[in-house]
N, C-alpha and C positions, 0 to 999 in steps of 0.2 A: 643592400650594400651601398654605402655612400659613394657618390661621385667625387672623384678627386678634385680638390679646389686648386685651380691654377692661379698662381700669383705672377704677374708680369714684372718687367723691369721697372725701376723708378721712372715715374712720369706716365705710367699706364692708365688706361680708362677701364671702368667697371660699371656694369649694370647690376645693382643689388636689389633683392626683394626679400621682405620679411613679413610674415603673416601672424595674426593673432591666433592663439590656441583655439582649436575647434571652429575657426573661422567666425568667431563671434563678432557682431557689429558693435564695437565698443567706442569707436571714434566719432563723436558728434562734432558739430562745428567748433565748439570751444576746445575740444581735445585736439582737433586738427590745427587750430591756430597755435596751441601750445606746442604741438609736435613740430610745426614749421619753425617756430622761434628757437626751439631746442636744436633743430637741424642746423640752422644758421650759426648758432653759438658754438656748437660742438665742431662744426666744420672750420670755423675761424680758429678755435683753439688748436685743432689738429693740423691745420694747414691744408685741408682738403678743399679742392675746387668742385663745387656742386654745379654741374652743367644744367640739369633740369631734374624734376621730380614729380611724383603724383602721390598724394595722400588720400587713401580711400577709407571706407568705413571699417575694414578689417585687415588692411595691409598697406604697405607703401613700396614705392619704387624710387630709386635714386640712380641717376647717371652721374658719375663722379670721376675726377682725375686725382690720383695720388701723386703729387708733384715730387720732383727730385728733392731730397732733404737739403736744407740750407742751415747755415750757422744762425743762431738766434742770440741776439744781445740780451742782457739782463732786462733792459727796458722793454723790449718786445715780449720777453717771457712773462714779465709782470702784467703787461697789457692783456695777453692771452689768458692768463690765470684769472684776471679780473672779469673778462668776458664770460668765463664759464662758472667761476665760483663766487664772484662778487668782489666789490672794491675792498671790503674790510679784510678778507682773507688774503687778497693780493698785497695789500699794504703790510700785513703781518709778515708775509714771506719776503717782501722787499726789505724790511727792517732786518730780518734774520740773515739774509744774504749780505747786506751791508756790514752787519756786525761780524760775520764770519770772515769776510774779506779783510776788514780792518785788523782783526786778530791774527791774520795769517793762516786761518784754518781753510786752506784751499780745498783740501780733500772733502771736508764736510760740506763746503759750498757746492762742490761739483756733484756730490751725492744728492743734495737738495734739488739742484737743477735737473738732474737725471730722473728724479721722481716724476717730473712732468714731461721732459723732453722725449722720453722713449715712446710716449703715446702719440707723438706727432708724425705726420707722413706715413701713417700706418692704417690700412683699411680695417683690419681686425679690431684695433683699439678704438677707432672711430665708431664702428658699429656697436661694439660693446658699451661704450660710454653713452651713445645715443639711446640704445634700447634700455639700458639700466635706468636712465633718467626718465624716460617715458613710463616705464613700469612703476617707478616710485610715485610719479605724479598721478598716474591712473589709479593705483591702489589707494592712495591717500585721498584723492578727490572723488572717487567713485565708490568708496567704501567696499572694496573688494580685496581678496587675498589670493596668494598663489601666483603661479607662473602666468605671464601675460603672452609670451611669444611661443609660437609653434616651432619646435626643433631649432636648427641653426638657420641662419639666413642663406639665401642662394646668391651666388655671384657668377657673372659671366664676364670674362676678359674681352674687351671690345677694341678693335683696331681704331686708332685715333685719326684716321685719314680716309679719303675716298668717301663712300656713302654709308659705311657701317655706323659711324657715330650719329649721323643725321637720322638714319632709319630707326635706331633705338630711341633717340630723343623723341621723334614723332610718335612712335609706339607708346611711349610713356605719357606724353601729353594728350593722347587720344583715349586714355583709360576711362575717363568719366563719360566720354561719348559711347564707348563700347558698353559701359554699364547702364546706359540709358538715363544718366543723371542730368546731362545737358545735351543740347543739340550741337552746340558750338564750343570747342575747347576753351575759347577766351572767356566763357561765362563760368568756368569752374575755377574758383579763386585759389584752390589748394593744389595747383600744379604750376610748374615753372612758367608755362606759356600764359596762364591766367594771371599769375603774379606780375609777369612782365608787362602785359597789357594794362594792368592796374597801376603801373608806374614803379614797380620794384627794381631798383638799380642792379642788385646782384643777379636777379632773374634775367634782366635784359643783357647783362654782360655774358651770362651763360649761353643764351640763344645767339648772341652776336658771335661768340666763339664757334658755335656749331656752323653758322653760315660761313665763317672764315675758312673752315676746313673744306668747304665746297667751292672755295674761290670767290665767294660773294663778299660784298661789303659787310663789315662788322659793326658799323654804326647803327644804332637802334632803328632809326627811321627807315633805312633801306633794308636792314636785316629782318625787321619784323614783317615787311611786305613779302620778302622772298621766302621766309619761313612759313608764313601763312599759305602761300602758294604751294609750298612743299607739302603742307598738311592736307590740302584740299585737291590740288591738281584740277583735273577736268571731271565734269559729270556730277558734281556734288548735288545739284538741284534734282537729279533724277533718283537719288537715294532717299530712303526713309530716314526719320529723325535719328535713329540709333545706328545708322549705318546699313550694311547689307542685310537683307532678309536671310535668316538661317536656311530657309528652303533653297534659296538661290545658291548659297555657298555649297550646300551639300550636293546640289544638282551638278554644279561645276566640278567638284572634286570626284563625284561618282563617275562622271564621264571622262575622267582623266585629264580634264582641262586645268589650266593654270590661271590663278588670280593675278591681276596686275599689282604692282607694288603698293599703290595707294589703297586698293581694295583689301589687300592682305594685311596692311597695317591697322585696318579697322576691325580685324578679326582677333581672336586670341591666338597668339603665336608662341608656342612653347620654346622655340629656338632661342628667344630673347631672354628666357629665364632659366632654361635647362641645358642650353647648348655648350656651356663651359667656356668656349672661346668663339668669338664671332668676328669675321673679317674676310679679307680676300684669301684666295687659295694659298698664296705665298705666305701671308701672315700666319694663318692657322697652321700650316706645315712647319713654319719656323718655331712657333710656340711648342708644337708637338715634339720636335727634335730636342728642344731644351729640357722637356719633361718626359723624355722617353721611358724612364724608369717607373712612371706611374701607370703604364699601360701594358697589356699582355704582350708576350713575345711574338705572337702570331700577327699582330698589327704592324703593317708596313708603313702607313702614312697617316696623317691626321685629318686633312680637309675632307669634309663631306658636304656635297652641294645641298642647299636647302630645297626641300620638296614643295610641291603644290603652289608655287608662285613664281613670278618673274622678279628675281631678287637682285638683278644687276651684278651678278657674279659673287654674291655673298656666300660664304661657307661657314660651317659649324664644325666643332670638334666632335660632337655627338650626332649620330644618325638617328633621329627620332622618327620611328616608323609608325607609332600608334598615337593618334590624336595630336599630331604635331601642330595642326592648325584647325580651329573650329570657329563656328559662327559666333558673333556677339549675342548678348542677351542671355 
């Protein structure tokens, strides 16, 4: 049975995850570079704010905001179409719109605009467009056929304040460390943090936004230092290259102990991909109340405390009892 997908109000934040069918390792460096370029272009077209991301060999994570819809001028519409479809197609549509307006064919012009506008500020359309484009590129350039993606993508509604957003961002940027690809997330060029350290303006803006939600400076120089401290905190030199040893994690969990936030973020945490909604108790209960019809009558409230770690008050809409957190590697 599929878990209900919860869609928040305009301006909400989401952590989305999509995996390749059969978990095949199909994304090499060239494919990841292409995927990142497509991610930025589709986000620009759709008006989606990418906070951070991680592109791995067989899946990707994106932390995004779906902003409040805005009016779009014809000039801006043509610019966005050009970003996604190329200058020639954008120019053809511009000429068509101008011709319709001059002829007084406002209905036809509105229909042509709506063909593109309905896909903006919409998470489902953003993901559909991105995954379709990646599939076409992958099949064409890797001489493959058939479905590329495994089932539907997962999405978790994330509270956009306090520590929820920062915790999910750090979890995403530490993916390559958990996988043993790099020892330091700054060395993985296919994540938001790695791109930001390499000079990417959009990535830097995303991390600056994260730190601003924590009350820190949003300018890159100060935000980068604070975010790096958030990623590492204390005791980094005592840990192995890939993070916590699996035996240590299992020993702590078996004894009923709790991992600290930084330690937990270096593990695999299913709450961040399967929790449906993530945030403070008040936030999760508020979302539950608005979507009460999607849950059984016996359920009285929504918020469930995250287990096996010190989560600074974070709650989830799902109570994951089995393998909610496991060691890296």
